[in-house]
C-alpha positions in Angstrom: 85.2 134.0 157.2 84.3 130.7 155.6 80.7 130.1 154.7 79.2 126.8 155.7 76.7 124.8 153.7 74.0 125.6 156.1 74.2 129.3 155.2 73.4 128.5 151.6 70.0 127.8 150.2 69.2 124.0 149.8 70.0 123.9 146.1 73.3 125.7 146.2 76.6 123.9 147.2 79.4 125.5 149.3 81.2 126.5 146.1 78.2 128.6 145.0 77.2 126.2 142.1 73.6 125.2 141.6 72.9 121.5 142.1 69.9 119.4 141.1 67.4 118.4 143.7 66.1 114.9 143.5 62.5 116.0 143.0 63.6 118.0 139.9 65.4 115.1 138.3 62.4 113.8 136.4 62.1 117.2 134.6 64.3 117.9 131.6 67.5 119.8 132.5 67.6 123.5 131.9 70.4 125.2 130.0 71.9 126.6 133.2 72.1 123.1 134.6 73.9 122.0 131.6 76.5 124.7 132.0 77.0 123.8 135.6 77.6 120.1 134.7 80.2 121.2 132.2 81.8 123.5 134.8 81.9 120.7 137.3 83.6 118.3 134.8 86.2 121.0 134.0 87.0 121.5 137.7 87.7 117.8 138.5 91.2 117.5 139.9 93.5 114.7 138.8 94.4 112.2 141.5 98.0 112.4 142.5 100.1 109.7 140.9 97.4 109.0 138.2 99.0 108.5 134.8 97.6 110.4 131.8 95.7 108.0 129.5 97.2 107.8 126.1 94.9 108.6 123.2 94.3 105.6 121.0 95.8 106.0 117.5 93.4 105.9 114.6 94.5 103.5 111.8 94.7 105.3 108.5 96.3 104.9 105.1 96.3 108.7 104.7 100.1 109.0 104.9 100.6 106.4 102.1 97.8 107.8 100.0 99.4 111.3 100.2 102.9 109.9 99.3 101.4 108.2 96.3 99.5 111.3 95.2 102.7 113.3 95.4 104.6 110.7 93.2 101.9 110.9 90.5 100.9 114.5 90.7 103.4 116.6 92.8 101.5 119.9 92.5 98.1 118.5 93.4 96.6 118.6 96.9 93.7 116.7 98.5 91.0 117.7 100.8 90.3 116.1 104.2 87.0 114.8 103.0 88.4 113.3 99.9 91.2 111.7 101.9 88.6 110.2 104.2 86.7 108.7 101.3 89.8 107.2 99.7 91.0 105.9 103.1 87.6 104.1 103.6 87.8 102.7 100.1 91.3 101.3 100.7 90.3 99.8 104.1 87.2 98.2 102.5 89.2 96.6 99.7 91.9 95.4 102.1 89.2 93.8 104.3 87.5 92.1 101.4 90.8 90.6 100.1 91.8 89.4 103.6 88.4 87.9 104.2 88.4 86.1 100.8 92.0 84.8 101.4 90.9 83.6 104.8 88.1 81.6 103.3 90.5 80.1 100.7 92.8 79.0 103.5 90.0 77.3 105.3 88.7 75.6 102.2 92.2 74.1 101.5 92.5 73.0 105.2 95.7 74.9 105.8 96.7 77.0 108.7 98.9 79.6 107.0 97.9 82.3 104.6 100.5 82.9 101.9 100.8 85.2 98.9 99.2 82.5 96.8 95.9 82.9 98.7 96.2 86.6 98.5 96.7 86.4 94.7 93.7 84.1 94.3 91.5 86.4 96.4 92.5 89.4 94.3 91.7 87.4 91.1 88.3 86.5 92.5 87.4 90.0 93.7 88.8 92.3 91.0 87.5 92.2 87.4 89.7 91.3 84.4 92.6 93.6 83.7 92.5 95.2 87.1 93.1 91.8 88.7 96.1 91.1 86.4 97.6 94.5 87.1 97.1 94.1 90.9 98.7 90.7 90.9 101.7 92.0 88.9 102.1 95.0 91.3 101.9 92.6 94.2 104.5 90.2 92.8 106.8 93.1 92.1 106.4 94.4 95.6 107.1 90.9 97.1 110.3 90.6 94.9 111.5 94.1 96.1 110.8 93.1 99.7 112.6 89.8 99.6 115.6 91.2 97.8 115.9 94.0 100.4 116.1 91.5 103.3 
């Protein structure tokens, strides 16, 4: 025998789950109501033919940081928190260099950013010997890239 909604008390649905009454909505929800909301969300059925939404990939330099760590110190590991900090640092430096190079392109009334603007931005942002080493490493990487083509 199927129970109809009229057989249930006014605040209980046909499935036996408690529902909020409009007069109670101005009061803070109780813990039992929170559990019901979670249960209702879990019971939602997918529409037929609906495609599963792809999870957006998070940009990260973690893979490259880990490879570099293993080249320098093969027996050393890194914690997730340390990786997150280094990843944030690399992203921040990248963003600063790109922004400064963009300003240099605009100042020179050009439309294309080249390695020249990147080098100038690195020289402006990084101090002394660090800038020289970064420019040398960048030049070496560009030579390796162009010869590989």
